[in-house]
C-alpha positions, 0 to 999 in steps of 0.5 A: 605590529610586532610579533616579538613578545618583548615589544608587545607591551610597548606597542599596546601602550603606544597604540592605546594612547594614539587611539585615544588622542589622535585617531577617531572613528571605528578603527580607533576602537579595534586593535589587531595583535598577531603573535606566537603567544605570551608567557604564563605570567606577564604582569605588564600585560595585565596593566595594559589590558586594564587601560584598553578596557577603560578606553572601550577598545577591543583586542582582536588577536591572531596566534601565528605562525604557531603557539610558541609560548605557554599561552596563546593570545586568546586571553587578551581577546577574551579580556577585552571582548575581542575575537581570537584566531589561531593560524598554524603555518604549514611549511612547504620547505624552510623558505616557503609556506604552503598556500593553505596558510596564506588562504587561512590568514586571508579568510581570518582577516576578512572575517575580522572585518565582517565582525567589526564593520560598523556600516551596512552589512549588505555592503560586504560580500560573503563567500558562497563557494570554496574548493581545494584543487589537489594534483590528482593527475587530472589536467582539467577540473570541473565544478559548480556553485549556485548563486542563491536568490537575493545575491548578485553583484558585486561578485568575484570569481578567484583562484588562489595560486602559490606561484605569482610568476607561473600560476600553472593554470592553462585556462579558465572558463565560467558558464552561466545558467543561461549558457553564457561563457566567460573565459578571459582571466585577469592577472591584475591581482597576481601580486596578492596571489589571485587570478580573477575572472571578470564576469557578470555573476548576477544570474540566479541558478547553477554556474559551472566552471572548468579549470585546465591545470598543468600537471606536477603542481607542488601545491594545491589551488583554491577556488573562491566565489564571493557575492553581495546581498541585495539589501540588508534584510535580504533572506540569505543563509548565514551561519556563526560559530561559538563555543562554551565558556569552559573546556570541560565539558567543551561544547561547539555551537553553530547557528544557521539561519535564513534571514530571521528563520532557522534552517533545518536539516542542514549538515554542519560538519566540524573538522578538528586539527591538532599539529603534533608537537615535533611537527611530524604530522597533524591529528584530524577528526570529523564529526557533525553537530546535531539539532535533536533537542534532547537537552544534553547539550542541545536544548531545543529542537528546530531552532536552527542551533546545532551543538555537540560535545568534544573530548580531546581524549583521542588526540591528547592535550594540545591546541585544537583548531575547529573549522565548521562548514555548513551545506544544504545536506544534499538538497534536504535543508529547508526553512520557514517561509520568509514572507510569513509573519506569525505571532509568538507561539508557546513552546510545546513540551512533551509530557514525561520528557525533558527538552523541548522543540520549536513548532514548525509552521509552513516551510519551503526547501532551500537551494544548494548553499555552502558556508565555511566559517572561520576557525576557532582554536582551543587549548586543552591541558592534561587535566581535561584529558585525564578527568573528563566531565560526565555528560551524555544524559538521555533527556527525551525518554518516552514510553508507549504501552502495548496492552495487547502484547503485554509490552512497553516500548521505550524510545529516546535519542542516543546521547552524546557521551562527551564527544564519543558514542555510547557503548551500552545502556542500563535500564532500571525500574522502581515502584516509586519516583524517589527510588528511581531518582535518588537511588538509581543504583539500588533500583531493579535492573531489567536483565532480560534484554538490553538496548542496542547502542547507536551513534549520537543523535540516532533514534533508539527504541527498546521493548520491555516484554512483561511476559518474561516477568508476569508479576509486574503486570498491573503494577505502576513502574517508574523506568529510567536509563543511563549510558556508558562510554565503554564496556568495562564493568568499572566504567563511569556511567552517564547521568540518569535519564528522565523517568517514565511511568509504565503500567501494563494491564493483565490480559482479560480473563477467558470468557466464562462457560455457557450458563446452564439454567437449573430447573426451577419450580413451576410457579417461578417460571410461569407468571401470575394471571395478571403478569406478562411472560415476556419480561420474565423471559427477557430477564432470564435469557440473555438476548444479544446480537450474537444469539439473535443474528444466527436465528434470523439468518436460519429463519431466512434460509429455511424460508428460502428453501421452502419457497424453492420446494413449493415452486418445484412442486407446482412445476411438477404438478402442471404437467400431470394436470394437462395430461389429466385434463386430456384424459378427463375429456376422453376417459379410457373405458372398456370397449363394448363391440357388438357385431350383428351378422346378417346373411352373406348377401346383406350388409352386416351392421357393426355397432361400436359403443364407445363414450367418445362417439356419444360426445356431442362435440363430434359428428357421427360418421355416415357411410354417405360422407365417409371416404371410400379409402376409409377403412375402420380398425380396432386398436388395443388400448393396452398396446397401440401397436396391436391393431384389429381389422373390422370385417363382415363374416358369414355364418359359414365362416363363423361356424368354423371358429371356436364358440367363444375365445376367452379374452384376458383383458376383457376389452374385446369378445367375438360372438359367433352367430350360428354355432352348434354348441353355443346358442349365443348369437353375435359373439366377437372372438379376438383373433391372432394379432397380425403384423402390418407386413403380414396383414397390410397391402402395399398401398396401406404400407405406403400410406402409413409410411407417408403418414408418419413422415409427411411434412404436412402433419397428421390432421386434415384441414377439416379438423383444424378448427377442433379443440384437439388434433388427431392422427389419421386412421390406421389401415384395416386388416386385409380383406382380400386373399393373401395370394395376390395382394396387388392384382385383381382378386375375388373375395371368397371367404371374407365379404368386402368391407361394409358400411359402419355406423360408428368409427373407432381409432386409438384411444377411442377417438375417430379420425377421418382420412384426408385425401388432400394431405395423403394423395398417394393413397388415392392413387394406390388404392383407386379402382384401377390399381397398378401393380407394384413390386416390393422395391417400389414399396 
């Protein structure tokens, strides 16, 4: 090979002749040309290109060490269908180049072999990891790479070094996923500036390496790992790069696939470099390729082809080198399942939208990967920089109607304005499609708000609020947008987007007022004799759920209230019924008492007439069966606490009283027997009411106390079988002198108690005393009475 332009013609002519006559096989069809470029006009080269093309040969060119002529060697490669590369030399000094130049040339030659290799591609290893180690003060550098499935031996771990005599590497170690350590390095390839590490790299997973360097290295080191696919059809990740045919606009395309299926969600980063003319520096740019399917420039979403515009307006005219690296984007890349075999499916196009997307079936995540593609060099002149193409069309505009809010929401993908971001948008609408497409400049602009510009590929949304202009309600509007590269008023706009149809209905009218039914003649309201009234009522009244449901709920609540009220009334009536039943058995009637006095020597007969005593259910007490402790008394029905003692009085005692003492309540009258002024015989006179302390003896008080506080109840055993139980009788009024109530005394004015035919107690019922329950009374009121003091009582 000759790098001198004057000998290039002779070299190509002789090489073509030798390849046709003497050489055979794959190498005879590829000619590699490395030169700093050609002149603008070279008629001799044109003749050689024709001969090479007629011989079915291809030229693979490398413009190196720089483009020192007017034209690079790319036109030779394009004319014969070959590959063109450019490697710009970066010099450390006048005698030494940087290791990066050697590393780039090595990768270009390797890619050229992969491109034109006519054997099984599975025989060639691929690069799975690359890293540049700079001198940042660290003596030890640690890194890792992932050996993907379907990759393995033969595999190599290389370290590129600029100094073959002193590589400035202290030690290298490699740890497998199973923690097997490889630390023996080999210098067998040191003549090629390569340090290798013999290791059996065939274990799928994450491998970790550690490199110990000497500080003060003037040039970087490069780490490169190569691995070989198991088979030709192994589903491994591969990528390729190509560009558009024209430079204005200039489009970069990168296809990423895993086997035959596209890889989605990958990060495709482009590094653009342009060396300065005087060699003072290098212009660098970085951007990412997108797979949005918006139509400009990416035509389909989800096909694994990433694309983007590039504009040299920032860097100016010159030769630009594009180097693309593809990664898994932080474990977010995924692809279709490689075992799946699906029949062809039609592309799904969204209505009212340009562009398309590929339907995605079952997918699976991918393990971390890294692919670095060989660089591509493109030259841009001043015309491309000064007159860039108008690009950046929005091709996926969509509209969503929000009738409740009287709004329409627009959404689209931020366009790529020829390698730059959009700075502002213009939204316009028209009443016809022709007006929005053919006369977009004369269409009406929406000035109430403007969309916010975002980076290319970002999802953008904008809301048209028709409450700002209510006259547009219920009208069919055709809306489109377009972007601008800068904010200046005279900026060149981008292409008009696809149109969308917007129709926002007016809000519903308010509900009408409640209808008022005017009075109508009687013959209209009432039906005919042979007509039913129910259909006419149903026609006149609007029975709906809103009316029927409250009525039903009201009826249920009313029935519940009535039920509770009736239940409470029944509960309250039960108690009076019980008391009335007891009162009906023993009704309260006026008490009629007749006292027939006799002589002092004879016993007085006292007859007490009461309804309860006449009842057949009670046995009439007799003096023979009456207990000697039983002393009858009278109880005032109005006040039970008022008790009256029953005693016999002689004529002398009766003569000392008034004839008749009137009674206010009419229940009791005292009748004297032989009064001078009154001829009535047998009148009972109500006396003064005495308290128990004034009228009762100590034994009676003790008996009353025990009766009230007795733990055995208030009824004797002989009355347990009766229907009702009654308290024991109240002791009678004293029948002895007040002077000595505890000792022996003689009754002078009041005879001893006699025998009674009928007994009486409170509420008109007779209750006999039970000495078995009240034993204390027998001991106190017996014949042999014992004296007790007040303290004992």
